[in-house]
N, C-alpha and C positions, 0 to 999 in steps of 0.2 A: 524628902527629895525624890523618893521613888515614883511619885505621881506627877512630878514636874516635867513639863515639856522640855525636850533636849534643847530646843531653840531658846528657851528661857535661861537654861544653864549656860549656854554659850554666850548669851547677852550679858549675864551677870559676871562671867569671867572676863569678858572683853572690857567691861566698864567698871571692874573692881567693885561690884555690888553684891558679892556673895554673902548671904545671911549666915549668922553664927549657927543656925540650926542645921546647916549643911556640914555635918561633922565627919570626923574619921569613921569609916565604916558605913556611911550613908550610901545607898545604892540607887541605881537607875538602869536604863537599858540603852544599848547602842545596836543599830542594825548593820549586819554584814551580809551582803548578798541576799537581802530580804528576810533574814532570820534574826530575831532579837537575842542579844547576849547581855547578861547582867554585868554591870561594872560597879566598882566601889571606889570611894575616896580613900586613898592611902596616904596622902600628904596634903598639907596646906602651906602655901608660901614656901615651898621646898625647892622647886626647880626654876632656874634662871632661863629667861627667854634668850635664844641664841642671838637675837638682834640687839641685845643690850638694853631693851626697853623696860626691864624690871623682872619681877618674879611672878610666876603663874599662881593664881589664887588657889587652884586645886590641881592635884595630880590624881588621875584615875587609872585603874588597872582592871582587866577582866577578872571577874570573881572566880571563874574556872578557865579551862583551856579551850581555845578555838580549834586547835588542830594538833597533830603530832608531826614534828618535822625535825630535821637535822640542823645543826649549826653550820656545818660544812659537809660537802659530799665526800670528803676524805678525812682521815683521822689526824687532823692538825688544828692547832690554835694559832699558828703563825699568822701574824697580821692582826690578831686580836679581834675584838668586836668591830673595829672600824672597817676591816676588810672581809668580814664574814659574809657568807651567803645568806644567813638569817637576816642581817641588817640590809644588805644590798639587793636581795632578790625576794625572799619570802615575805618579809613585812611590807615592802612596797606593794606586793601583789594583794595582800589583805587590805591595805589602805584603799586600793583602787576599787574594791568591792563595796565601799561605804557610800552612803548618800552624798551627793555633791556638796550640800550645806555643811556636812560634817567634815569632809575632806578639806574644804576651804577654811574651816575654823580651827582645825588642829594645828598648833603652832610648834615650830622647832624649839627645843630646849637643849642646853648644853649637858652632855653626859661625858663623864671621865672614866676611862678604862685603860688597862695596861695594853701594851703592844703584843702580848703573847710571847710564846717561845722562851719562857722563863724570864723575860724582861720585866724590870720594875718601872720602866719608862711609861709615863701616862700620856694618852692622846685624848683630846677633847673633840667630840663629834657633835654636830647639830642634828638632832633626831626628832621626827614626828612620832613614830612608833618606836618603842625601845623596850628592851628587857632590863630587869633589875640586876644590880651588881650584888656580890656576896654581902658586902657591908650594908647595902641598902635593905637587905632582907634580915640578916642575922646580927647586924651591929658590930661585926668583927671582920677581920681579913685574915683568917686562919690559913686559907689556901689560895689567897690572891694578893696582888700587889696593894700597897698602901696608896691612898689617894683617889679611890673610886667612888667618892661621894660620902653621904651620911645616911644613917638608917631612917627609913620612913616610919612615921609614928604608928601606922597600922600594924607594923611588925615589931614594935618595941615592947609590947606587953601582951603575951599570949593569953593570960588569964582574963584580959578584958576583950581583946579582939579575936582571939582564937589562933590556933596553930596555922602555919602557912601551907595547909593541905589544899590541893586543887584537884578537881575531877575532870575527866574527859569521858563523854558518853556515860555518865553516871557512876564511874568508878575512879577511885583515887589513882593518880598517875604521877610519875616523876615529871618535873617541869624545869625548863631551862632558865638560868640567869645568863648574864652576858660576860661574866668575869672569866678570863682564861685562868686555868690552874697554873699557878706560878711554879709548881714543882716539875713541870714537863712541857712538852710541845704538842700534846695530843688531846687534852681534855679542856672542857669548860665546866664551871661550877653550876649548881642548880639545887633543887629541892627534891627530896625523896617522897615516896607515897605516904610516909609517916610524918612528914614535915621537917626532916632533918637535913643538915648540910650534906650535899651529895655531888660528886663529880662524875662525868661520863665522857667517853670518847666523842669527839666532835661530830662523827658520822652516825651517832646513835639517835634514833627518833624518840624525842621527848615532847612533853606538852609545851605549847606556846601560849603564854599568858602575858600579853604586852601591856605597856602603860602608855599614857599620853596626856597632854595638857591642851586646854583651849585658851 
């Protein structure tokens, strides 16, 4: 897949013609503001399109982090992912820097996340760019509410696919997930520099490694 034109990948996803050789961990590149960033397949037939038309053949995620940013400008997870500045401001700004063909081809998928502020209530959002939940990465909800999806295959076997360690500017960095920490009203969950389950205050700058579907 690495040497496949992105337009070919978009066409294959749109017409459900994805070959079996495009497997978990397969990589390619996406351009943001003129700079190429490596992406990898983290799931197949995992995410439901928000318009009810079926399941996305592939889910991609940045292999490393695009930037460091906060989930919110203040130390709060109230409103959860749905009302976070990451979802409503930071990620749309990144999407706007992508080529028009890519922007037009990324489709909204349904993502389930708790309301934050220690609530176990789940909200479904329609997202083009999104962060992963705790269970989507680690396969468990030790620090988050139940019902935030299921684990992506890429993260299901570290001996095969590697630890969930991501870099920014060549060095390992903590990176954000979208799950509010259910134990309080100030943190979201994410991943540490060593690939472990890690929480941080919402106004902490951590790596942004978003996912998306065509």
